[in-house]
C-alpha positions as protocol buffer text, in pm:
chain_id: "A"
residue {
  index: 1
  type: UNK
  ca { x: -1463 y: -88 z: -610 }
}
residue {
  index: 2
  type: UNK
  ca { x: -1255 y: -298 z: -395 }
}
residue {
  index: 3
  type: UNK
  ca { x: -1310 y: -412 z: -74 }
}
residue {
  index: 4
  type: UNK
  ca { x: -1097 y: -218 z: 239 }
}
residue {
  index: 5
  type: UNK
  ca { x: -969 y: -349 z: 526 }
}
residue {
  index: 6
  type: UNK
  ca { x: -755 y: -118 z: 765 }
}
residue {
  index: 7
  type: UNK
  ca { x: -741 y: -313 z: 1086 }
}
residue {
  index: 8
  type: UNK
  ca { x: -417 y: -393 z: 1225 }
}
residue {
  index: 9
  type: UNK
  ca { x: -265 y: -744 z: 1246 }
}
residue {
  index: 10
  type: UNK
  ca { x: -349 y: -724 z: 1626 }
}
residue {
  index: 11
  type: UNK
  ca { x: -710 y: -680 z: 1572 }
}
residue {
  index: 12
  type: UNK
  ca { x: -760 y: -933 z: 1285 }
}
residue {
  index: 13
  type: UNK
  ca { x: -583 y: -1203 z: 1481 }
}
residue {
  index: 14
  type: UNK
  ca { x: -809 y: -1109 z: 1770 }
}
residue {
  index: 15
  type: UNK
  ca { x: -1112 y: -1175 z: 1565 }
}
residue {
  index: 16
  type: UNK
  ca { x: -968 y: -1525 z: 1460 }
}
residue {
  index: 17
  type: UNK
  ca { x: -787 y: -1597 z: 1775 }
}
residue {
  index: 18
  type: UNK
  ca { x: -421 y: -1607 z: 1598 }
}
residue {
  index: 19
  type: UNK
  ca { x: -126 y: -1425 z: 1674 }
}
residue {
  index: 20
  type: UNK
  ca { x: -18 y: -1147 z: 1492 }
}
residue {
  index: 21
  type: UNK
  ca { x: 293 y: -1309 z: 1335 }
}
residue {
  index: 22
  type: UNK
  ca { x: 54 y: -1575 z: 1202 }
}
residue {
  index: 23
  type: UNK
  ca { x: -191 y: -1304 z: 1051 }
}
residue {
  index: 24
  type: UNK
  ca { x: 135 y: -1129 z: 891 }
}
residue {
  index: 25
  type: UNK
  ca { x: 259 y: -1469 z: 750 }
}
residue {
  index: 26
  type: UNK
  ca { x: -55 y: -1548 z: 581 }
}
residue {
  index: 27
  type: UNK
  ca { x: -123 y: -1200 z: 406 }
}
residue {
  index: 28
  type: UNK
  ca { x: 242 y: -1224 z: 301 }
}
residue {
  index: 29
  type: UNK
  ca { x: 182 y: -1589 z: 133 }
}
residue {
  index: 30
  type: UNK
  ca { x: -154 y: -1471 z: -18 }
}
residue {
  index: 31
  type: UNK
  ca { x: 16 y: -1146 z: -143 }
}
residue {
  index: 32
  type: UNK
  ca { x: 274 y: -1364 z: -306 }
}
residue {
  index: 33
  type: UNK
  ca { x: 12 y: -1606 z: -468 }
}
residue {
  index: 34
  type: UNK
  ca { x: -184 y: -1326 z: -596 }
}
residue {
  index: 35
  type: UNK
  ca { x: 117 y: -1144 z: -742 }
}
residue {
  index: 36
  type: UNK
  ca { x: 244 y: -1490 z: -903 }
}
residue {
  index: 37
  type: UNK
  ca { x: -83 y: -1571 z: -1047 }
}
residue {
  index: 38
  type: UNK
  ca { x: -12 y: -1297 z: -1316 }
}
residue {
  index: 39
  type: UNK
  ca { x: -381 y: -1156 z: -1274 }
}
residue {
  index: 40
  type: UNK
  ca { x: -250 y: -853 z: -1034 }
}
residue {
  index: 41
  type: UNK
  ca { x: -2 y: -693 z: -1236 }
}
residue {
  index: 42
  type: UNK
  ca { x: 13 y: -288 z: -1235 }
}
residue {
  index: 43
  type: UNK
  ca { x: 74 y: -102 z: -1564 }
}
residue {
  index: 44
  type: UNK
  ca { x: 355 y: 118 z: -1390 }
}
residue {
  index: 45
  type: UNK
  ca { x: 448 y: 461 z: -1443 }
}
residue {
  index: 46
  type: UNK
  ca { x: 460 y: 419 z: -1858 }
}
residue {
  index: 47
  type: UNK
  ca { x: 92 y: 401 z: -1838 }
}
residue {
  index: 48
  type: UNK
  ca { x: 38 y: 767 z: -1732 }
}
residue {
  index: 49
  type: UNK
  ca { x: 114 y: 837 z: -2101 }
}
residue {
  index: 50
  type: UNK
  ca { x: -76 y: 745 z: -2388 }
}
residue {
  index: 51
  type: UNK
  ca { x: 31 y: 639 z: -2748 }
}
residue {
  index: 52
  type: UNK
  ca { x: 98 y: 981 z: -2873 }
}
residue {
  index: 53
  type: UNK
  ca { x: 284 y: 1119 z: -2547 }
}
residue {
  index: 54
  type: UNK
  ca { x: -29 y: 1292 z: -2376 }
}
residue {
  index: 55
  type: UNK
  ca { x: -68 y: 1254 z: -2037 }
}
residue {
  index: 56
  type: UNK
  ca { x: -358 y: 1023 z: -1906 }
}
residue {
  index: 57
  type: UNK
  ca { x: -588 y: 1187 z: -1670 }
}
residue {
  index: 58
  type: UNK
  ca { x: -520 y: 1040 z: -1336 }
}
residue {
  index: 59
  type: UNK
  ca { x: -626 y: 1074 z: -957 }
}
residue {
  index: 60
  type: UNK
  ca { x: -380 y: 1008 z: -684 }
}
residue {
  index: 61
  type: UNK
  ca { x: -403 y: 974 z: -324 }
}
residue {
  index: 62
  type: UNK
  ca { x: -118 y: 1021 z: -71 }
}
residue {
  index: 63
  type: UNK
  ca { x: -163 y: 938 z: 267 }
}
residue {
  index: 64
  type: UNK
  ca { x: 67 y: 877 z: 635 }
}
residue {
  index: 65
  type: UNK
  ca { x: -40 y: 583 z: 833 }
}
residue {
  index: 66
  type: UNK
  ca { x: 24 y: 530 z: 1208 }
}
residue {
  index: 67
  type: UNK
  ca { x: 217 y: 275 z: 1288 }
}
residue {
  index: 68
  type: UNK
  ca { x: 412 y: 131 z: 1582 }
}
residue {
  index: 69
  type: UNK
  ca { x: 730 y: 262 z: 1711 }
}
residue {
  index: 70
  type: UNK
  ca { x: 977 y: 56 z: 1485 }
}
residue {
  index: 71
  type: UNK
  ca { x: 1250 y: -92 z: 1728 }
}
residue {
  index: 72
  type: UNK
  ca { x: 1510 y: -27 z: 1458 }
}
residue {
  index: 73
  type: UNK
  ca { x: 1569 y: 291 z: 1231 }
}
residue {
  index: 74
  type: UNK
  ca { x: 1321 y: 503 z: 1427 }
}
residue {
  index: 75
  type: UNK
  ca { x: 1406 y: 811 z: 1248 }
}
residue {
  index: 76
  type: UNK
  ca { x: 1327 y: 644 z: 897 }
}
residue {
  index: 77
  type: UNK
  ca { x: 971 y: 641 z: 1007 }
}
residue {
  index: 78
  type: UNK
  ca { x: 934 y: 975 z: 1174 }
}
residue {
  index: 79
  type: UNK
  ca { x: 672 y: 1161 z: 965 }
}
residue {
  index: 80
  type: UNK
  ca { x: 451 y: 1475 z: 987 }
}
residue {
  index: 81
  type: UNK
  ca { x: 449 y: 1753 z: 1185 }
}
residue {
  index: 82
  type: UNK
  ca { x: 387 y: 1558 z: 1545 }
}
residue {
  index: 83
  type: UNK
  ca { x: 696 y: 1314 z: 1514 }
}
residue {
  index: 84
  type: UNK
  ca { x: 458 y: 1030 z: 1516 }
}
residue {
  index: 85
  type: UNK
  ca { x: 585 y: 691 z: 1339 }
}
residue {
  index: 86
  type: UNK
  ca { x: 395 y: 682 z: 997 }
}
residue {
  index: 87
  type: UNK
  ca { x: 420 y: 463 z: 683 }
}
residue {
  index: 88
  type: UNK
  ca { x: 373 y: 682 z: 382 }
}
residue {
  index: 89
  type: UNK
  ca { x: 165 y: 550 z: 81 }
}
residue {
  index: 90
  type: UNK
  ca { x: 74 y: 709 z: -290 }
}
residue {
  index: 91
  type: UNK
  ca { x: -180 y: 558 z: -508 }
}
residue {
  index: 92
  type: UNK
  ca { x: -219 y: 651 z: -872 }
}
residue {
  index: 93
  type: UNK
  ca { x: -551 y: 586 z: -1064 }
}
residue {
  index: 94
  type: UNK
  ca { x: -663 y: 632 z: -1431 }
}
residue {
  index: 95
  type: UNK
  ca { x: -976 y: 859 z: -1365 }
}
residue {
  index: 96
  type: UNK
  ca { x: -1166 y: 691 z: -1650 }
}
residue {
  index: 97
  type: UNK
  ca { x: -1135 y: 338 z: -1608 }
}
residue {
  index: 98
  type: UNK
  ca { x: -1044 y: 355 z: -1229 }
}
residue {
  index: 99
  type: UNK
  ca { x: -783 y: 116 z: -1291 }
}
residue {
  index: 100
  type: UNK
  ca { x: -517 y: 125 z: -1041 }
}
residue {
  index: 101
  type: UNK
  ca { x: -190 y: 236 z: -1242 }
}
residue {
  index: 102
  type: UNK
  ca { x: 74 y: 216 z: -924 }
}
residue {
  index: 103
  type: UNK
  ca { x: 89 y: 211 z: -591 }
}
residue {
  index: 104
  type: UNK
  ca { x: 399 y: 321 z: -402 }
}
residue {
  index: 105
  type: UNK
  ca { x: 495 y: 254 z: -36 }
}
residue {
  index: 106
  type: UNK
  ca { x: 764 y: 474 z: 140 }
}
residue {
  index: 107
  type: UNK
  ca { x: 919 y: 286 z: 458 }
}
residue {
  index: 108
  type: UNK
  ca { x: 1294 y: 427 z: 423 }
}
residue {
  index: 109
  type: UNK
  ca { x: 1438 y: 748 z: 362 }
}
């Protein structure tokens, strides 16, 4: 199981007495370093088929996360039935191994 952190940069910054922009830079640098290490590569969509071209049993989770109103291109982030600004995300995992196959974030139309 992966640890989860759903707090905003504002709340994390408040806990550590840092600004939101500093937290954002730290998160971006950390993500970049993790990706460059090579230990955090996802297989991608081709992993959904095995050697015999038979689909692998997968688990998919799709969600919309509320975000603050963007200053530019607000229409790109309007989602759902109530007109809130959201970020859409999708995660696909192998049901047997619980390995994450791909992640997709939609922030533009």
